[in-house]
FIKOLZA-1660 file (N, C-alpha, C; in steps of 0.1 Angstrom, whole numbers, plus 5000, padded with zeros to 4 digits):
% residues 193
   i   px   py   pz ch aa at
   1 3669 4124 9468  A  X  N
   1 3677 4136 9465  A  X CA
   1 3685 4140 9477  A  X  C
   2 3697 4143 9474  A  X  N
   2 3706 4147 9485  A  X CA
   2 3710 4162 9483  A  X  C
   3 3708 4170 9493  A  X  N
   3 3712 4184 9492  A  X CA
   3 3726 4186 9497  A  X  C
   4 3734 4193 9489  A  X  N
   4 3748 4193 9492  A  X CA
   4 3753 4205 9500  A  X  C
   5 3745 4215 9501  A  X  N
   5 3750 4227 9508  A  X CA
   5 3739 4233 9517  A  X  C
   6 3744 4240 9527  A  X  N
   6 3735 4247 9536  A  X CA
   6 3727 4259 9529  A  X  C
   7 3734 4265 9519  A  X  N
   7 3727 4276 9511  A  X CA
   7 3715 4270 9503  A  X  C
   8 3717 4258 9498  A  X  N
   8 3706 4252 9490  A  X CA
   8 3694 4249 9500  A  X  C
   9 3697 4244 9512  A  X  N
   9 3686 4242 9522  A  X CA
   9 3679 4255 9525  A  X  C
  10 3686 4265 9528  A  X  N
  10 3680 4278 9531  A  X CA
  10 3671 4283 9520  A  X  C
  11 3676 4281 9507  A  X  N
  11 3668 4286 9496  A  X CA
  11 3655 4278 9495  A  X  C
  12 3655 4265 9497  A  X  N
  12 3643 4257 9497  A  X CA
  12 3634 4261 9508  A  X  C
  13 3639 4263 9520  A  X  N
  13 3630 4268 9531  A  X CA
  13 3624 4281 9528  A  X  C
  14 3632 4291 9522  A  X  N
  14 3627 4304 9519  A  X CA
  14 3616 4303 9508  A  X  C
  15 3618 4295 9498  A  X  N
  15 3608 4293 9488  A  X CA
  15 3595 4287 9493  A  X  C
  16 3596 4277 9502  A  X  N
  16 3584 4271 9508  A  X CA
  16 3577 4282 9517  A  X  C
  17 3584 4290 9524  A  X  N
  17 3577 4300 9532  A  X CA
  17 3570 4310 9524  A  X  C
  18 3577 4314 9513  A  X  N
  18 3571 4324 9504  A  X CA
  18 3558 4319 9498  A  X  C
  19 3558 4306 9494  A  X  N
  19 3546 4301 9488  A  X CA
  19 3535 4300 9498  A  X  C
  20 3538 4297 9511  A  X  N
  20 3528 4295 9521  A  X CA
  20 3523 4309 9525  A  X  C
  21 3531 4319 9526  A  X  N
  21 3528 4332 9532  A  X CA
  21 3521 4341 9522  A  X  C
  22 3521 4338 9509  A  X  N
  22 3515 4347 9500  A  X CA
  22 3500 4347 9502  A  X  C
  23 3493 4358 9504  A  X  N
  23 3479 4358 9506  A  X CA
  23 3471 4356 9493  A  X  C
  24 3460 4349 9494  A  X  N
  24 3452 4347 9482  A  X CA
  24 3442 4358 9483  A  X  C
  25 3442 4367 9473  A  X  N
  25 3433 4379 9473  A  X CA
  25 3421 4375 9465  A  X  C
  26 3409 4375 9471  A  X  N
  26 3397 4372 9464  A  X CA
  26 3393 4385 9457  A  X  C
  27 3390 4384 9444  A  X  N
  27 3386 4395 9436  A  X CA
  27 3371 4397 9437  A  X  C
  28 3367 4409 9441  A  X  N
  28 3353 4412 9442  A  X CA
  28 3347 4412 9428  A  X  C
  29 3335 4407 9427  A  X  N
  29 3328 4406 9414  A  X CA
  29 3323 4419 9410  A  X  C
  30 3325 4423 9397  A  X  N
  30 3320 4435 9392  A  X CA
  30 3311 4433 9379  A  X  C
  31 3309 4421 9376  A  X  N
  31 3300 4417 9364  A  X CA
  31 3291 4406 9368  A  X  C
  32 3279 4407 9364  A  X  N
  32 3269 4396 9365  A  X CA
  32 3264 4393 9351  A  X  C
  33 3263 4380 9347  A  X  N
  33 3257 4376 9334  A  X CA
  33 3248 4365 9336  A  X  C
  34 3237 4365 9329  A  X  N
  34 3227 4354 9330  A  X CA
  34 3232 4342 9321  A  X  C
  35 3242 4344 9312  A  X  N
  35 3245 4334 9303  A  X CA
  35 3236 4335 9291  A  X  C
  36 3240 4330 9280  A  X  N
  36 3232 4331 9268  A  X CA
  36 3230 4317 9261  A  X  C
  37 3218 4312 9260  A  X  N
  37 3206 4318 9265  A  X CA
  37 3205 4316 9279  A  X  C
  38 3197 4324 9286  A  X  N
  38 3195 4322 9300  A  X CA
  38 3185 4311 9303  A  X  C
  39 3186 4304 9314  A  X  N
  39 3178 4293 9317  A  X CA
  39 3163 4296 9320  A  X  C
  40 3154 4287 9318  A  X  N
  40 3141 4288 9322  A  X CA
  40 3140 4286 9337  A  X  C
  41 3130 4291 9344  A  X  N
  41 3128 4290 9358  A  X CA
  41 3141 4294 9366  A  X  C
  42 3147 4304 9362  A  X  N
  42 3160 4309 9368  A  X CA
  42 3156 4318 9380  A  X  C
  43 3164 4317 9390  A  X  N
  43 3164 4326 9402  A  X CA
  43 3179 4327 9406  A  X  C
  44 3185 4337 9400  A  X  N
  44 3200 4339 9402  A  X CA
  44 3202 4352 9409  A  X  C
  45 3211 4351 9419  A  X  N
  45 3215 4364 9427  A  X CA
  45 3230 4365 9428  A  X  C
  46 3235 4377 9429  A  X  N
  46 3249 4379 9431  A  X CA
  46 3251 4393 9436  A  X  C
  47 3261 4395 9445  A  X  N
  47 3264 4408 9450  A  X CA
  47 3277 4413 9442  A  X  C
  48 3276 4425 9436  A  X  N
  48 3287 4431 9429  A  X CA
  48 3292 4442 9438  A  X  C
  49 3305 4443 9439  A  X  N
  49 3311 4453 9448  A  X CA
  49 3325 4458 9443  A  X  C
  50 3327 4470 9447  A  X  N
  50 3341 4476 9445  A  X CA
  50 3344 4482 9459  A  X  C
  51 3353 4475 9466  A  X  N
  51 3357 4480 9479  A  X CA
  51 3362 4494 9479  A  X  C
  52 3358 4502 9489  A  X  N
  52 3362 4516 9491  A  X CA
  52 3355 4525 9481  A  X  C
  53 3346 4521 9472  A  X  N
  53 3339 4530 9463  A  X CA
  53 3328 4536 9471  A  X  C
  54 3325 4549 9468  A  X  N
  54 3314 4555 9474  A  X CA
  54 3302 4557 9465  A  X  C
  55 3304 4556 9452  A  X  N
  55 3294 4557 9442  A  X CA
  55 3297 4548 9430  A  X  C
  56 3287 4541 9426  A  X  N
  56 3289 4532 9415  A  X CA
  56 3281 4536 9402  A  X  C
  57 3287 4534 9391  A  X  N
  57 3280 4535 9378  A  X CA
  57 3275 4521 9374  A  X  C
  58 3262 4519 9373  A  X  N
  58 3257 4506 9370  A  X CA
  58 3252 4506 9355  A  X  C
  59 3257 4496 9348  A  X  N
  59 3252 4494 9334  A  X CA
  59 3245 4481 9333  A  X  C
  60 3233 4481 9327  A  X  N
  60 3225 4469 9326  A  X CA
  60 3221 4469 9311  A  X  C
  61 3225 4457 9304  A  X  N
  61 3221 4456 9290  A  X CA
  61 3218 4442 9287  A  X  C
  62 3209 4441 9277  A  X  N
  62 3205 4427 9272  A  X CA
  62 3191 4427 9268  A  X  C
  63 3185 4415 9268  A  X  N
  63 3171 4413 9264  A  X CA
  63 3165 4401 9272  A  X  C
  64 3153 4404 9277  A  X  N
  64 3146 4393 9284  A  X CA
  64 3132 4392 9278  A  X  C
  65 3125 4382 9282  A  X  N
  65 3111 4381 9278  A  X CA
  65 3103 4392 9285  A  X  C
  66 3098 4402 9278  A  X  N
  66 3092 4414 9284  A  X CA
  66 3080 4410 9293  A  X  C
  67 3080 4415 9305  A  X  N
  67 3069 4413 9314  A  X CA
  67 3069 4400 9322  A  X  C
  68 3078 4390 9318  A  X  N
  68 3079 4377 9324  A  X CA
  68 3092 4375 9331  A  X  C
  69 3103 4380 9326  A  X  N
  69 3116 4377 9331  A  X CA
  69 3122 4391 9335  A  X  C
  70 3128 4392 9347  A  X  N
  70 3132 4405 9353  A  X CA
  70 3146 4404 9358  A  X  C
  71 3153 4416 9357  A  X  N
  71 3166 4418 9364  A  X CA
  71 3163 4429 9374  A  X  C
  72 3166 4427 9387  A  X  N
  72 3163 4437 9397  A  X CA
  72 3177 4441 9404  A  X  C
  73 3179 4454 9405  A  X  N
  73 3191 4459 9412  A  X CA
  73 3187 4466 9425  A  X  C
  74 3194 4462 9436  A  X  N
  74 3191 4467 9449  A  X CA
  74 3204 4473 9454  A  X  C
  75 3203 4486 9460  A  X  N
  75 3215 4492 9465  A  X CA
  75 3219 4486 9479  A  X  C
  76 3230 4490 9484  A  X  N
  76 3235 4484 9497  A  X CA
  76 3226 4487 9509  A  X  C
  77 3217 4496 9507  A  X  N
  77 3207 4499 9518  A  X CA
  77 3194 4491 9517  A  X  C
  78 3193 4482 9506  A  X  N
  78 3181 4474 9504  A  X CA
  78 3171 4481 9496  A  X  C
  79 3174 4493 9490  A  X  N
  79 3164 4500 9482  A  X CA
  79 3165 4496 9468  A  X  C
  80 3154 4494 9461  A  X  N
  80 3154 4490 9447  A  X CA
  80 3158 4501 9439  A  X  C
  81 3169 4499 9431  A  X  N
  81 3174 4510 9422  A  X CA
  81 3169 4508 9408  A  X  C
  82 3164 4496 9405  A  X  N
  82 3159 4494 9391  A  X CA
  82 3154 4480 9390  A  X  C
  83 3143 4479 9381  A  X  N
  83 3138 4466 9378  A  X CA
  83 3135 4466 9363  A  X  C
  84 3141 4457 9355  A  X  N
  84 3140 4459 9341  A  X CA
  84 3136 4446 9334  A  X  C
  85 3129 4447 9323  A  X  N
  85 3124 4436 9315  A  X CA
  85 3123 4440 9300  A  X  C
  86 3125 4431 9291  A  X  N
  86 3124 4434 9277  A  X CA
  86 3138 4438 9271  A  X  C
  87 3138 4447 9262  A  X  N
  87 3151 4453 9257  A  X CA
  87 3156 4462 9267  A  X  C
  88 3168 4460 9272  A  X  N
  88 3174 4467 9283  A  X CA
  88 3187 4474 9279  A  X  C
  89 3188 4487 9281  A  X  N
  89 3200 4494 9279  A  X CA
  89 3200 4506 9289  A  X  C
  90 3204 4504 9301  A  X  N
  90 3203 4513 9312  A  X CA
  90 3217 4516 9318  A  X  C
  91 3219 4529 9322  A  X  N
  91 3231 4533 9329  A  X CA
  91 3227 4543 9340  A  X  C
  92 3230 4540 9352  A  X  N
  92 3226 4549 9363  A  X CA
  92 3236 4548 9374  A  X  C
  93 3234 4558 9384  A  X  N
  93 3244 4559 9395  A  X CA
  93 3237 4554 9408  A  X  C
  94 3244 4547 9416  A  X  N
  94 3240 4542 9429  A  X CA
  94 3250 4546 9439  A  X  C
  95 3245 4551 9451  A  X  N
  95 3254 4554 9462  A  X CA
  95 3258 4541 9468  A  X  C
  96 3271 4540 9473  A  X  N
  96 3276 4529 9480  A  X CA
  96 3286 4521 9472  A  X  C
  97 3291 4510 9478  A  X  N
  97 3302 4503 9472  A  X CA
  97 3297 4489 9466  A  X  C
  98 3284 4486 9468  A  X  N
  98 3279 4473 9463  A  X CA
  98 3265 4474 9459  A  X  C
  99 3261 4465 9450  A  X  N
  99 3247 4463 9447  A  X CA
  99 3244 4448 9447  A  X  C
 100 3231 4445 9449  A  X  N
 100 3227 4431 9447  A  X CA
 100 3219 4430 9434  A  X  C
 101 3222 4419 9427  A  X  N
 101 3215 4417 9414  A  X CA
 101 3207 4404 9415  A  X  C
 102 3195 4404 9411  A  X  N
 102 3187 4392 9411  A  X CA
 102 3180 4391 9397  A  X  C
 103 3181 4379 9391  A  X  N
 103 3175 4377 9379  A  X CA
 103 3165 4365 9380  A  X  C
 104 3152 4367 9376  A  X  N
 104 3142 4357 9376  A  X CA
 104 3136 4355 9362  A  X  C
 105 3134 4342 9359  A  X  N
 105 3127 4340 9346  A  X CA
 105 3116 4329 9348  A  X  C
 106 3106 4330 9339  A  X  N
 106 3095 4320 9340  A  X CA
 106 3099 4307 9333  A  X  C
 107 3090 4299 9330  A  X  N
 107 3092 4285 9325  A  X CA
 107 3095 4284 9311  A  X  C
 108 3093 4296 9303  A  X  N
 108 3096 4295 9289  A  X CA
 108 3110 4295 9285  A  X  C
 109 3113 4289 9274  A  X  N
 109 3127 4288 9268  A  X CA
 109 3130 4302 9263  A  X  C
 110 3142 4307 9264  A  X  N
 110 3146 4321 9260  A  X CA
 110 3159 4321 9252  A  X  C
 111 3161 4330 9244  A  X  N
 111 3173 4332 9236  A  X CA
 111 3181 4344 9241  A  X  C
 112 3176 4351 9250  A  X  N
 112 3182 4364 9254  A  X CA
 112 3193 4362 9265  A  X  C
 113 3199 4373 9269  A  X  N
 113 3208 4373 9280  A  X CA
 113 3209 4387 9286  A  X  C
 114 3213 4388 9298  A  X  N
 114 3215 4401 9305  A  X CA
 114 3228 4402 9312  A  X  C
 115 3235 4413 9310  A  X  N
 115 3247 4416 9317  A  X CA
 115 3246 4429 9326  A  X  C
 116 3251 4428 9338  A  X  N
 116 3252 4440 9347  A  X CA
 116 3266 4442 9350  A  X  C
 117 3271 4454 9349  A  X  N
 117 3285 4457 9352  A  X CA
 117 3285 4469 9361  A  X  C
 118 3295 4470 9370  A  X  N
 118 3296 4482 9378  A  X CA
 118 3310 4488 9377  A  X  C
 119 3311 4501 9378  A  X  N
 119 3324 4508 9379  A  X CA
 119 3323 4518 9389  A  X  C
 120 3335 4522 9395  A  X  N
 120 3335 4532 9405  A  X CA
 120 3334 4546 9398  A  X  C
 121 3326 4554 9403  A  X  N
 121 3325 4568 9397  A  X CA
 121 3337 4575 9403  A  X  C
 122 3345 4581 9394  A  X  N
 122 3357 4589 9399  A  X CA
 122 3352 4600 9408  A  X  C
 123 3361 4603 9418  A  X  N
 123 3358 4613 9428  A  X CA
 123 3354 4626 9421  A  X  C
 124 3361 4629 9410  A  X  N
 124 3358 4642 9404  A  X CA
 124 3344 4643 9398  A  X  C
 125 3338 4631 9396  A  X  N
 125 3324 4631 9390  A  X CA
 125 3314 4626 9400  A  X  C
 126 3318 4625 9413  A  X  N
 126 3308 4621 9423  A  X CA
 126 3296 4629 9423  A  X  C
 127 3285 4623 9426  A  X  N
 127 3272 4629 9427  A  X CA
 127 3272 4640 9437  A  X  C
 128 3267 4651 9433  A  X  N
 128 3266 4663 9442  A  X CA
 128 3252 4668 9442  A  X  C
 129 3249 4674 9453  A  X  N
 129 3236 4680 9454  A  X CA
 129 3237 4695 9450  A  X  C
 130 3228 4698 9440  A  X  N
 130 3228 4712 9435  A  X CA
 130 3215 4718 9439  A  X  C
 131 3216 4730 9445  A  X  N
 131 3204 4737 9450  A  X CA
 131 3199 4746 9439  A  X  C
 132 3186 4745 9437  A  X  N
 132 3179 4754 9427  A  X CA
 132 3181 4768 9431  A  X  C
 133 3183 4777 9422  A  X  N
 133 3183 4791 9424  A  X CA
 133 3175 4797 9413  A  X  C
 134 3163 4802 9416  A  X  N
 134 3154 4807 9406  A  X CA
 134 3159 4819 9398  A  X  C
 135 3169 4826 9404  A  X  N
 135 3174 4838 9398  A  X CA
 135 3185 4835 9388  A  X  C
 136 3194 4825 9390  A  X  N
 136 3205 4823 9382  A  X CA
 136 3203 4812 9372  A  X  C
 137 3191 4809 9368  A  X  N
 137 3189 4798 9358  A  X CA
 137 3195 4803 9345  A  X  C
 138 3199 4794 9336  A  X  N
 138 3198 4779 9337  A  X CA
 138 3209 4774 9347  A  X  C
 139 3205 4763 9354  A  X  N
 139 3214 4756 9363  A  X CA
 139 3222 4746 9356  A  X  C
 140 3235 4746 9358  A  X  N
 140 3244 4737 9351  A  X CA
 140 3245 4724 9359  A  X  C
 141 3243 4712 9353  A  X  N
 141 3244 4700 9360  A  X CA
 141 3255 4691 9354  A  X  C
 142 3262 4683 9362  A  X  N
 142 3271 4673 9358  A  X CA
 142 3266 4659 9359  A  X  C
 143 3272 4649 9353  A  X  N
 143 3267 4636 9354  A  X CA
 143 3266 4631 9368  A  X  C
 144 3255 4626 9372  A  X  N
 144 3253 4621 9386  A  X CA
 144 3247 4631 9396  A  X  C
 145 3246 4644 9392  A  X  N
 145 3241 4654 9401  A  X CA
 145 3226 4652 9403  A  X  C
 146 3222 4657 9414  A  X  N
 146 3208 4657 9417  A  X CA
 146 3204 4671 9422  A  X  C
 147 3192 4675 9420  A  X  N
 147 3188 4689 9423  A  X CA
 147 3178 4689 9435  A  X  C
 148 3180 4699 9444  A  X  N
 148 3171 4700 9455  A  X CA
 148 3165 4714 9456  A  X  C
 149 3154 4715 9463  A  X  N
 149 3148 4728 9466  A  X CA
 149 3142 4735 9453  A  X  C
 150 3138 4727 9443  A  X  N
 150 3132 4734 9432  A  X CA
 150 3117 4735 9435  A  X  C
 151 3112 4746 9432  A  X  N
 151 3097 4748 9434  A  X CA
 151 3092 4752 9421  A  X  C
 152 3080 4748 9418  A  X  N
 152 3074 4751 9405  A  X CA
 152 3060 4757 9408  A  X  C
 153 3058 4769 9403  A  X  N
 153 3045 4775 9403  A  X CA
 153 3038 4771 9390  A  X  C
 154 3028 4764 9391  A  X  N
 154 3021 4758 9379  A  X CA
 154 3016 4769 9369  A  X  C
 155 3014 4781 9374  A  X  N
 155 3009 4792 9366  A  X CA
 155 3020 4798 9357  A  X  C
 156 3032 4800 9363  A  X  N
 156 3042 4809 9356  A  X CA
 156 3056 4803 9356  A  X  C
 157 3059 4793 9363  A  X  N
 157 3073 4789 9365  A  X CA
 157 3078 4780 9354  A  X  C
 158 3090 4783 9351  A  X  N
 158 3098 4775 9341  A  X CA
 158 3112 4773 9347  A  X  C
 159 3116 4761 9350  A  X  N
 159 3129 4758 9355  A  X CA
 159 3138 4754 9343  A  X  C
 160 3150 4759 9342  A  X  N
 160 3159 4756 9331  A  X CA
 160 3171 4750 9337  A  X  C
 161 3176 4739 9331  A  X  N
 161 3188 4731 9335  A  X CA
 161 3196 4729 9322  A  X  C
 162 3209 4730 9324  A  X  N
 162 3218 4728 9313  A  X CA
 162 3228 4717 9316  A  X  C
 163 3230 4708 9307  A  X  N
 163 3239 4697 9309  A  X CA
 163 3244 4691 9296  A  X  C
 164 3254 4684 9296  A  X  N
 164 3260 4678 9284  A  X CA
 164 3257 4663 9286  A  X  C
 165 3253 4657 9275  A  X  N
 165 3249 4642 9275  A  X CA
 165 3253 4636 9262  A  X  C
 166 3254 4623 9262  A  X  N
 166 3257 4615 9250  A  X CA
 166 3245 4607 9246  A  X  C
 167 3244 4603 9234  A  X  N
 167 3233 4594 9230  A  X CA
 167 3233 4582 9239  A  X  C
 168 3221 4578 9244  A  X  N
 168 3220 4566 9252  A  X CA
 168 3220 4570 9267  A  X  C
 169 3224 4582 9271  A  X  N
 169 3224 4586 9285  A  X CA
 169 3210 4587 9290  A  X  C
 170 3208 4585 9302  A  X  N
 170 3194 4586 9308  A  X CA
 170 3193 4598 9317  A  X  C
 171 3181 4604 9316  A  X  N
 171 3177 4615 9325  A  X CA
 171 3166 4610 9334  A  X  C
 172 3167 4611 9347  A  X  N
 172 3157 4607 9356  A  X CA
 172 3151 4619 9362  A  X  C
 173 3138 4621 9361  A  X  N
 173 3131 4632 9367  A  X CA
 173 3120 4626 9377  A  X  C
 174 3120 4630 9389  A  X  N
 174 3110 4626 9398  A  X CA
 174 3105 4638 9406  A  X  C
 175 3093 4637 9409  A  X  N
 175 3087 4648 9417  A  X CA
 175 3073 4645 9420  A  X  C
 176 3067 4654 9427  A  X  N
 176 3052 4652 9430  A  X CA
 176 3046 4666 9429  A  X  C
 177 3035 4666 9423  A  X  N
 177 3027 4679 9421  A  X CA
 177 3013 4675 9416  A  X  C
 178 3004 4684 9419  A  X  N
 178 2990 4681 9415  A  X CA
 178 2988 4686 9401  A  X  C
 179 2998 4688 9393  A  X  N
 179 2996 4692 9379  A  X CA
 179 3006 4684 9370  A  X  C
 180 3004 4685 9357  A  X  N
 180 3012 4677 9347  A  X CA
 180 3025 4683 9345  A  X  C
 181 3036 4675 9344  A  X  N
 181 3049 4679 9342  A  X CA
 181 3051 4679 9327  A  X  C
 182 3060 4688 9322  A  X  N
 182 3063 4688 9308  A  X CA
 182 3078 4690 9307  A  X  C
 183 3085 4681 9299  A  X  N
 183 3099 4681 9297  A  X CA
 183 3102 4684 9283  A  X  C
 184 3110 4694 9280  A  X  N
 184 3115 4697 9267  A  X CA
 184 3130 4696 9267  A  X  C
 185 3136 4689 9258  A  X  N
 185 3151 4688 9257  A  X CA
 185 3155 4695 9244  A  X  C
 186 3163 4705 9245  A  X  N
 186 3168 4713 9234  A  X CA
 186 3182 4710 9231  A  X  C
 187 3186 4708 9219  A  X  N
 187 3200 4706 9216  A  X CA
 187 3207 4720 9214  A  X  C
 188 3220 4720 9213  A  X  N
 188 3228 4733 9211  A  X CA
 188 3223 4741 9199  A  X  C
 189 3218 4735 9189  A  X  N
 189 3213 4742 9177  A  X CA
 189 3199 4748 9179  A  X  C
 190 3193 4746 9191  A  X  N
 190 3180 4752 9194  A  X CA
 190 3169 4744 9189  A  X  C
 191 3171 4731 9186  A  X  N
 191 3160 4722 9182  A  X CA
 191 3154 4715 9194  A  X  C
 192 3141 4715 9195  A  X  N
 192 3135 4708 9206  A  X CA
 192 3133 4693 9202  A  X  C
 193 3135 4684 9211  A  X  N
 193 3134 4670 9209  A  X CA
 193 3124 4663 9218  A  X  C
% end
């Protein structure tokens, strides 16, 4: 091939440089799947991340052999955020920009599968610490909020919290006390569930 003009030579050089200089951007993984069916004797791990995220919404769904095959989620600090087996339909919030996912299965053949996805929690919905105030109850909570400084007098205390939720949302309650906890969830019509 014979090039007939200097302009054509410059165009070929510019095209070559453009192709060489374009960076290849590696896409961070935001989904983990075991495949369907997942393999026996599996030990699969992957890090899911969203760069610059400060809080992640983690969704775990699928089905494993209950008590034998597990999906474990660990936050970026190495703390276990969840370990699931059986019928799984979980959604929860994790601080940080990444999680580690590990799936293990025993030697049995299985027909199930598990999928883990992450999304960045919008800044407007970022988890915030809400301090209990015994005088201004009910305390209004938003998705991802956590409550601090609640004290319960087992003889007389009743703490009230108000929130909006959808079917399938999870409520996590943790605490320590030398007495039994009781949780009642009331809908807007005044029905206890």
